[in-house]
VEXDREN-2710 file (C-alpha; in Angstrom, 1 decimal):
% VEXDREN-2710
k/r/px/py/pz
1/MET/0.0/0.0/0.0
2/ASP/1.3/3.4/-0.9
3/GLU/1.2/6.0/1.9
4/GLN/-1.7/8.3/2.1
5/LEU/-1.4/11.9/3.4
6/LEU/-3.6/12.4/6.4
7/CYS/-2.6/16.0/7.4
8/ARG/0.3/18.4/7.6
9/LEU/1.9/18.7/11.0
10/GLU/1.2/22.5/10.9
11/ASP/-2.5/21.6/10.8
12/LEU/-2.3/19.6/14.0
13/PRO/-1.4/21.9/16.9
14/ASP/1.2/20.6/19.4
15/GLY/-0.7/19.4/22.4
16/GLY/-4.0/19.3/20.4
17/SER/-6.2/16.9/18.6
18/ARG/-7.8/16.7/15.2
19/GLY/-10.3/14.5/13.4
20/LEU/-9.2/13.0/10.1
21/LEU/-10.8/11.3/7.2
22/PRO/-14.3/12.8/7.4
23/ASP/-17.2/10.4/7.0
24/GLY/-20.6/12.1/7.1
25/PHE/-20.8/14.1/10.3
26/ASP/-17.9/12.4/12.0
27/ASP/-14.3/11.7/11.3
28/ARG/-13.0/8.1/10.9
29/LEU/-9.8/8.9/12.8
30/LEU/-8.5/11.1/15.6
31/ALA/-4.9/12.3/15.9
32/VAL/-3.2/13.8/18.9
33/ARG/0.2/15.6/18.6
34/GLN/2.7/15.7/21.4
35/GLY/5.8/17.5/20.0
36/GLY/7.2/15.5/17.1
37/GLU/5.1/12.5/17.9
38/VAL/1.6/11.9/16.6
39/PHE/-0.8/9.2/17.9
40/VAL/-3.6/8.2/15.6
41/TRP/-6.6/6.1/16.6
42/LEU/-9.9/5.0/15.1
43/ASN/-12.6/7.4/16.2
44/ASP/-14.5/4.5/17.8
45/CYS/-15.0/4.1/21.6
46/PRO/-14.9/0.4/22.5
47/HIS/-17.7/0.9/25.0
48/GLU/-20.6/1.5/22.6
49/HIS/-18.8/2.1/19.3
50/ARG/-19.6/5.8/19.1
51/PRO/-17.3/8.6/18.0
52/LEU/-15.3/10.0/20.9
53/GLY/-15.4/13.8/20.4
54/TRP/-17.8/16.3/21.8
55/LYS/-17.4/18.4/18.7
56/ARG/-15.2/18.3/15.6
57/HIS/-11.5/18.1/16.5
58/GLU/-12.2/18.1/20.2
59/PHE/-11.1/14.7/21.7
60/LEU/-9.0/15.8/24.7
61/SER/-9.7/16.4/28.4
62/GLY/-9.7/20.0/29.6
63/ASP/-6.0/19.8/30.5
64/ALA/-5.2/17.9/27.3
65/SER/-3.6/15.1/29.2
66/HIS/-5.8/12.3/27.8
67/ILE/-8.5/11.4/25.3
68/VAL/-12.1/11.4/26.5
69/CYS/-15.2/9.8/25.1
70/TYR/-17.8/12.4/25.8
71/ALA/-20.7/10.1/25.4
72/HIS/-20.0/8.1/28.6
73/SER/-16.9/9.7/30.0
74/ALA/-14.4/6.9/29.2
75/HIS/-10.8/8.2/29.6
76/PHE/-7.9/6.9/27.4
77/ASP/-4.1/7.3/27.6
78/ILE/-2.9/9.2/24.6
79/ARG/0.2/7.0/23.9
80/SER/-1.3/3.5/24.5
81/GLY/-5.0/4.1/23.9
82/ARG/-5.8/2.1/27.1
83/CYS/-9.0/3.1/28.9
84/PHE/-8.0/3.9/32.5
85/ALA/-11.4/5.2/33.7
86/GLY/-15.0/4.8/32.7
87/PRO/-17.3/2.0/31.5
88/CYS/-14.7/0.3/29.3
89/THR/-11.7/0.4/31.7
90/GLY/-8.9/-2.0/30.5
91/GLU/-10.1/-1.9/26.9
92/HIS/-8.1/0.0/24.2
93/LEU/-8.7/2.3/21.2
94/ARG/-7.7/0.8/17.9
95/PRO/-4.3/2.2/16.7
96/VAL/-3.9/3.3/13.1
97/PRO/-0.6/2.6/11.3
98/THR/1.0/6.0/10.6
99/THR/4.4/7.6/10.0
100/VAL/5.5/11.2/10.4
101/HIS/8.0/12.6/7.9
102/ASP/8.4/15.5/5.5
103/GLY/6.3/17.7/7.8
104/ALA/3.2/15.5/7.5
105/VAL/1.3/12.5/9.0
106/TRP/0.9/9.6/6.6
107/LEU/-1.3/6.5/6.7
108/SER/1.3/3.7/6.3
109/GLY/-1.0/0.6/6.3
110/PRO/-4.6/-0.5/6.0
111/LEU/-7.1/1.1/8.3
112/PRO/-8.2/-1.3/11.1
113/LYS/-11.9/-2.1/11.4
114/PRO/-13.9/-0.8/14.3
115/PHE/-14.3/-3.2/17.1
116/ASP/-17.9/-4.0/16.2
117/GLN/-16.8/-5.0/12.7
118/ALA/-13.5/-6.7/13.5
119/PHE/-14.7/-10.2/12.9
120/ASP/-17.1/-9.6/10.0
END
């Protein structure tokens, strides 16, 4: 698979989040930037398979220290995707294979399926 451009680093603020790959009213992916590192996850909460953000590009807690699913207040570690508080504690977000180079974030493999479709 050839790499697919997801976004330029300048479009993803350091310490911020952004939805990527719009699909209807939601984005298929969410990305969080911490310095030169970018963590990309499917925008699919393992609790009830809903998008995580409370509005477009807003996926982080008030202090930007973790990802929050605003539907049921599940809290996820930015680096590992592990839920550490809320109704799906111990479960994980689905990571998306990406690379960061040439000032951009690139999809570097196939998109994983959401949890509710993983075994279809």
